[in-house]
Every structure is written in C-alpha cells, then in structure tokens.
MARKOL-79220 format. One record per residue (C-alpha): x, y, z. Coordinates in steps of 0.5 Angstrom, whole numbers, plus 500, padded with zeros to 3 digits. Each point is the difference from the previous one (the first is absolute). Layout:
! residues N
XYZ;...
This chain:
! residues 107
636284329;499501493;505497494;502502493;505497495;505505497;501499493;506502496;499499492;495495502;504496504;499499508;506504503;497500507;494502505;497506504;497498506;496505504;500497507;494501505;503506504;501504494;507499498;502497494;506495497;503499493;503494499;504498494;498492498;506495501;501499493;500507498;505501505;505494498;500502493;505506498;497501494;494503503;500507502;497503506;493503499;503507503;506504502;496500507;500492500;507498498;501492500;505501506;494499504;495494499;494504505;499507501;495503506;497506501;494503504;497504494;499498493;507500496;501506497;501496493;493497500;497507503;502503494;497496496;493502502;496505497;499507503;495506500;494499497;502494496;500496507;494503502;496497494;504493501;498500508;493502498;499495495;503494503;498502507;507500503;502505506;504505498;505499505;500492498;506501496;501493499;493498498;501506495;507497498;497493499;494503495;504505496;507497499;498493498;499501493;500508497;507502503;506504498;507496500;501493501;498498506;492498502;497498507;495495499;495497507;502493502;494496500;
C-alpha cells in the first residue's frame, strides 16, 4: 500500500491510497469535510461523499501526469516504470504542478 497527502492551496484536503491489489481510494480529511468554507478539489470529488474508490487511478489524478516524451524522460531519469502511474504522480505532482492541487508522498 502506498499513500499520498492531497494538498489544496497547501492545505491538507485528503489522502490518496493505492492498495496492494492496485485499486485506489481518495478520502477527504474529516476537518475538510466538516468545514463548509473548504471547496471540493474537483467536480468529480464532490463533498457529498467523504470516500471514493476505483479499480484504476482516478481520471482527475491521471490527468495530472506528463505524457509522451516528457513522461518517458521523467520515468527514465527517476527509474519509474512507465505503467506506475502512482509513482509518476508522486514524482511529478509534489512541487511543479499546474493548479491548486499537489500530491505529496506520506512518510
């Protein structure tokens, strides 16, 4: 199992988990869910639910990944398998990311 903290404008909004079977869970933090002033991180992750499950990496996070030659270079330089989307997400979405959401590996 691998875990990441999901930051929205540098505030902890939730966590993304890749389970040992390859499936994924996104879960909002309790404090984020209970604060009406906090927005949802994506239209696909409304705050009507606290937890979301998928057999595959959620499209919202998948769309944060580099593509084409950029993906090939990042994978080669960081020794990441090109099909390891979670590993690629942890490498590329922690600092240099477009938008308000960042993905940071949990210790």
